[in-house]
Each structure stands twice: as structure tokens, then as C-alpha cells.
C-alpha positions in Angstrom: -0.2 0.0 0.3 1.6 3.2 -1.1 1.6 6.6 1.0 -1.0 8.3 -0.7 -3.4 5.4 -0.2 -2.4 5.6 3.6 -3.2 8.8 4.0 -6.9 8.7 4.2 -6.8 6.1 6.7 -4.7 7.8 9.0 -6.8 11.0 8.7 -9.8 9.2 9.7 -7.9 7.5 12.5 -7.4 10.9 13.4 -10.6 12.2 13.7 -11.6 9.1 15.8 -8.4 9.6 18.1 -9.7 13.1 18.5 -13.1 12.2 19.0 -12.2 9.9 21.5 -10.4 12.3 23.6 -12.8 14.9 23.5 -15.9 12.9 24.8 -13.5 10.8 27.3 -12.0 14.5 28.8 -15.2 16.7 28.1 -17.1 18.7 30.7 -19.9 16.6 31.8 -23.1 18.4 33.5 -23.9 17.9 37.2 -26.2 15.4 38.3 -29.5 17.0 39.1 -30.9 16.6 42.8 -33.6 14.1 42.9 -36.6 14.4 44.7 -40.6 14.3 44.5 -43.6 16.5 45.1 -45.2 16.6 48.8 -48.0 18.5 50.2 -48.9 19.6 53.4 -52.8 18.4 54.7 -55.1 19.9 56.5 -57.4 18.2 58.6 -60.8 19.8 59.5 -62.4 18.3 61.8 -65.9 19.2 64.4 -64.9 19.9 68.3 -68.2 17.8 69.4 -69.2 14.9 68.2 -72.6 14.3 66.0 -74.0 12.5 63.4 -72.6 13.4 59.7 -75.6 15.2 58.1 -73.8 16.4 54.6 -70.5 16.1 53.0 -70.6 18.1 49.8 -67.2 17.0 48.8 -65.7 13.8 47.3 -62.1 12.6 47.9 -60.1 14.1 44.6 -62.2 16.7 44.1 -61.4 20.4 44.3 -62.4 23.1 46.6 -62.4 26.7 46.7 -61.4 29.2 49.9 -64.9 29.2 52.1 -66.5 26.1 50.2 -68.6 23.8 52.5 -67.0 20.7 53.6 -69.0 19.2 56.1 -72.3 19.7 58.6 -73.0 17.4 61.9 -76.5 17.4 63.0 -77.6 21.1 64.1 -80.7 19.7 66.4 -78.3 19.6 69.4 -76.3 23.1 69.0 -79.5 25.0 68.3 -81.0 23.9 70.9 -78.2 25.3 73.2 -77.8 28.5 71.4 -81.6 28.8 72.4 -81.0 28.2 75.9 -78.1 30.8 76.0 -80.6 33.5 74.4 -82.9 32.3 77.1 -80.1 33.1 80.1 -79.3 36.4 78.4 -83.0 37.8 78.3 -83.2 36.5 82.1 -80.2 38.4 83.0 -81.0 41.1 81.3 -84.3 41.0 82.8 -83.0 40.8 86.5 -81.1 43.7 85.8 -83.2 46.0 84.7 -85.6 44.9 87.6 -82.9 45.5 90.0 -82.4 49.1 88.3 -85.8 50.2 88.5 -87.3 52.5 91.4 -88.3 51.0 94.7 -92.0 52.1 94.0 -94.0 52.9 91.0 -94.7 56.1 89.5 -98.4 56.5 90.8 -96.9 55.9 94.3 -94.0 58.3 94.0 -96.5 60.6 92.8 -98.6 60.5 95.9 -95.3 61.4 97.9 -94.9 64.7 95.9 -98.3 65.6 96.2 -97.5 65.4 100.4 -94.6 67.2 99.9 -96.1 69.7 98.1 -99.4 70.1 101.2 -96.6 70.0 103.8 -94.8 73.0 102.1 -98.4 75.1 102.1 -98.6 73.7 105.6 -95.3 75.4 106.5 -96.2 78.4 104.6 -99.1 79.1 106.9 -97.3 78.2 109.8 -94.4 80.5 108.9 -97.1 83.2 108.6 -98.9 82.6 111.6 -96.0 82.5 113.5 -94.7 86.0 112.3 -97.6 87.5 113.3 -97.8 86.3 116.7 -94.6 87.4 117.0 -95.5 90.7 115.9 -98.3 90.7 118.4 -96.3 89.5 121.3 -93.7 92.3 120.9 -96.3 94.9 121.3 -97.8 93.0 124.4 -101.2 91.8 122.7 -100.1 88.2 122.4 -99.3 85.9 124.7 -96.3 83.5 125.4 -98.3 80.9 125.1 -99.4 81.7 122.2 -96.6 82.7 120.4 -94.7 79.2 121.4 -97.6 77.6 119.8 -97.2 79.2 116.8 -93.7 78.4 116.8 -94.5 74.7 117.2 -96.6 74.5 114.2 -94.0 76.3 112.4 -91.6 73.5 113.2 -93.9 71.0 112.7 -95.1 71.8 109.2 -91.2 72.0 108.6 -90.7 68.3 109.5 -93.7 67.4 107.4 -92.0 68.7 104.7 -88.1 66.9 105.7 -90.3 63.6 106.0 -92.2 64.1 102.7 -89.2 64.5 100.9 -87.7 61.9 103.0 -90.5 59.4 101.6 -89.9 60.6 98.1 -86.2 60.4 97.7 -86.7 56.4 99.4 -89.5 55.6 96.7 -87.3 57.0 93.9 -84.3 54.4 94.9 -83.6 51.4 92.9 -84.6 47.9 94.2 -81.0 46.5 94.4 -78.2 47.8 96.0 -75.2 48.6 93.6 -73.6 45.4 94.7 -76.3 43.6 93.5 -76.7 45.3 90.2 -72.7 44.9 89.4 -73.4 41.1 90.0 -76.5 41.3 87.9 -74.4 42.8 84.8 -71.7 40.5 85.3 -74.4 38.1 84.6 -75.5 39.8 81.6 -72.0 39.4 80.4 -71.6 36.1 81.2 -74.7 35.1 79.3 -74.1 37.2 76.5 -70.3 35.1 76.4 -71.9 31.8 76.6 -74.4 32.9 73.7 -71.1 33.9 71.5 -69.6 30.8 72.1 -72.6 28.8 71.1 -72.7 30.5 67.9 -68.9 29.9 67.4 -69.9 26.3 68.0 -72.5 26.4 65.7 -70.3 27.4 63.0 -67.7 24.8 63.7 -70.0 21.8 63.3 -70.4 23.4 59.8 -67.1 24.2 58.5 -65.6 25.6 55.2 -62.4 25.3 53.5 -59.5 27.6 54.7 -58.0 27.7 51.6 -58.4 26.3 47.7 -57.2 22.9 47.2 -57.8 19.0 46.9 -59.8 17.1 49.0 -57.1 14.1 49.6 -59.1 12.2 51.9 -62.7 11.9 53.4 -63.1 9.8 56.6 -66.9 9.3 57.2 -69.7 9.5 55.2 -73.3 10.8 56.1 -75.5 9.8 58.9 -72.4 7.9 60.7 -71.4 9.1 63.9 -68.4 11.4 64.0 -66.5 11.5 67.3 -65.3 14.8 68.6 -61.9 16.4 67.3 -62.0 13.4 64.4 -61.2 14.6 60.9 -63.7 14.2 58.6 -61.9 15.1 55.5 -58.4 16.6 54.6 -57.3 19.2 52.4 -53.9 19.6 50.3 -54.2 23.4 49.8 -52.5 24.8 46.4 -50.3 27.0 48.6 -49.1 24.3 50.8 -47.3 22.1 47.9 -43.7 22.0 47.8 -41.0 19.8 46.2 -38.5 17.7 48.2 -35.3 17.0 46.7 -32.0 15.9 48.0 -28.7 17.7 47.9 -25.0 16.3 48.2 -23.2 17.4 51.2 -20.2 19.2 48.9 -23.7 21.1 47.5 -25.7 21.8 50.2 -23.7 25.4 51.7 -24.5 26.8 48.1 -28.1 27.1 49.2 -29.7 29.8 50.8 -33.3 30.0 52.4 -35.4 32.0 49.9 -33.4 30.7 46.9 -34.8 30.3 43.8 -34.4 26.5 42.1 -35.3 25.3 38.9 -36.6 21.7 38.1 -38.0 19.3 35.5 -40.6 16.8 36.1 -42.6 14.0 33.3 -45.2 16.1 31.6 -44.5 19.5 33.1 -43.1 21.3 29.7 -40.6 23.8 30.6 -38.2 23.9 33.5 -40.2 25.5 36.5 -39.3 27.2 39.6 -39.5 26.9 43.5 -38.4 29.2 46.6 -36.5 27.1 49.0 -38.0 26.9 52.5 -36.1 24.4 54.3 -32.7 23.1 54.9 -32.5 20.5 56.9 -29.4 20.9 59.3 -28.7 17.2 59.6 -27.0 14.8 56.8 -28.9 11.8 56.0 -28.0 8.6 53.2 -29.7 8.6 50.1 -33.7 7.8 51.1 -34.5 4.6 49.2 -37.2 6.7 47.5 -34.9 8.5 45.1 -31.9 5.4 45.4 -29.9 5.2 41.7 -26.6 3.7 41.0 -25.1 7.7 41.1 -26.7 8.3 44.4 -26.2 5.1 46.2 -24.0 5.5 49.6 -23.7 9.4 49.6 -24.7 11.7 52.3 -27.3 14.1 51.6 -29.3 16.8 53.0 -33.0 17.1 52.6 -34.6 20.4 51.5 -38.0 21.6 50.6 -39.2 24.2 48.4 -42.6 25.6 48.0 -44.5 25.6 44.5 -46.2 28.4 43.2 -50.1 28.2 44.3 -51.6 29.0 40.6 -49.3 25.5 39.7 -50.0 22.8 41.5 -48.5 19.9 40.4 -49.5 15.7 41.6 -48.3 14.4 44.8 -45.5 12.4 44.5 -44.6 13.2 41.3 -41.0 12.6 40.6 -38.9 15.9 39.8 -35.2 16.7 39.0 -33.9 19.6 40.3 -31.0 21.6 38.6 -28.0 22.0 40.1 
């Protein structure tokens, strides 16, 4: 084989050798951080036991904020609320009675008329006394007559004071100030009990605190629900996050509030999440994301919140781009 014939072969071998060297020495992209979508569930329960009257939501369905989730039989709560309202009315009536005048208006009018008559008698007695005093000074009236006129004047003044005292006594309230304060406290206590019953009436028919997906329902209408036992669990849209695992040599570069990009099957273009938690301790790669490249490595668990307007299914695998 001549040199001219060998030249093309040597060129091909040189190209292949260069390609092999480039392939072996080229910079490789770092492996993505593997993880999955997770959610924080809200468990909605009632503080009292009762029969489940209705449950308009179903497992897997979506609910909006303020949507009705379930309702217990309200008859017991309504009866308690009516009893509390009656107690408020009774306490207010007692307070009003203690604050009313001791005597009725006609009786107070009698006392006022008696005072007016006593004042008229006092005016007459004062005039008689002055007349007898002038006559006694001139020697035309005896001392006995003057003393009698003075006594009549003093008696009339005493009658006025007695009528005034009787009028003030009639205008006094039935209860003393301490009794009225106690009755006012009873009114406030009864109103507080009524407010508590109204609040309980709302708690046996709760609404969704946020928009999201119904994760699970635990009771059907007609069943007995124990107190504080969840009836519905919800995954709010703003409580979905990705949980991924970062190698120990890369975790120091992450910061709270940092945006990270990730991809997932069927998600289309890259998406963004915000770091909200970085585990303070390392752990070995969990089995849920175990792979040939990640085996026997120490990793840190990181959580990043997803945008509320772009929820993803729970458990969906994701790959966070370093």
C-alpha cells in the first residue's frame, strides 16, 4: 500500500482519536438533585361529636376557599343556642328589675303631692308665727300663743322633710349597687355563652380555609363522628412543595428564599420553586430516590414551595437542576 493510499486511513484514525479524547475529557453536566412533590394536609374536624348530616365534597375533588366541607346534625347546637339566648334575656330582665325604682310612678306621685301639701302648711305656719311674734312684741299676744305658733311652724317643717325623705326612698332602685354589678356580670357571662354557642354552630359546619384538593374523606353522611376526629383532609394549593436531596458538597451553596429550577415528566418547560427549608442534619440517600449514581452518599433534605397557581400531583418525581 502506497503512502497516498494510507493517507486517508491515517486521517480517519486521527479524527477518531480526537473524538475519543474529546469524549473522555469533555466537561460533564452535574447530576440533577432528585426528589418528588409533597404536600401539607389540613385536617378539618368538629370540636363536638354528632351525626354527619352532609358532606358535599368527595375525595380527589377540588374546593375553593370558603366552600362548605361538611355539617353535623345542628339540632343539639340549635337547642343549646336557644337556651343561651333565654339565659341572656333572663339576666337582662333581672338587671333591669334591680335598676328600677322601688315604688311605681303613681306611688311616687302621692309622695310628691304630700310634700306639696306639707310645704303649703309650712308657709301658713311661718306666716302665723311671724304675726304672733309681732303681736307678742307689742304686748297683744301671750307667750303661750307664740310658743304654739312656733311649734306649729316646726311641725310643718318636719312634715316637709318627712315627705321629701319618703319621695327619695321611693325613687331608690330595688337593688343595691353591688347587686346591680353582680347582675350586670351575669348578663355579660350569658352573652359570652351565647357567643360561644354561635361559634360552635359554625364549627359543626366548617368551610374550606383555602383552595385546594380533597385528599381524603373519613366519614359518610349518617355516620357518628367523634369529637375532634377529622372528617375531611385538604391539600391547599399554596402548601405544595418539592422535596429533594442535595449532596453534602453542594448544600452550602443553597440559601433560604433562593429560587431553584426543576423538571418533571409532563411538566413541559422548566419550573421554579422557592427554598423554604434546609435540613440541619445529613442523611443517607433515601430509598425513594435511590439510584446507581446516588447510592451510599450523604445528602441533605431540602424543601422548596411551589407556586399556588401551578399545583403538581403529589409524589411526582422531579429533578432539580444544580
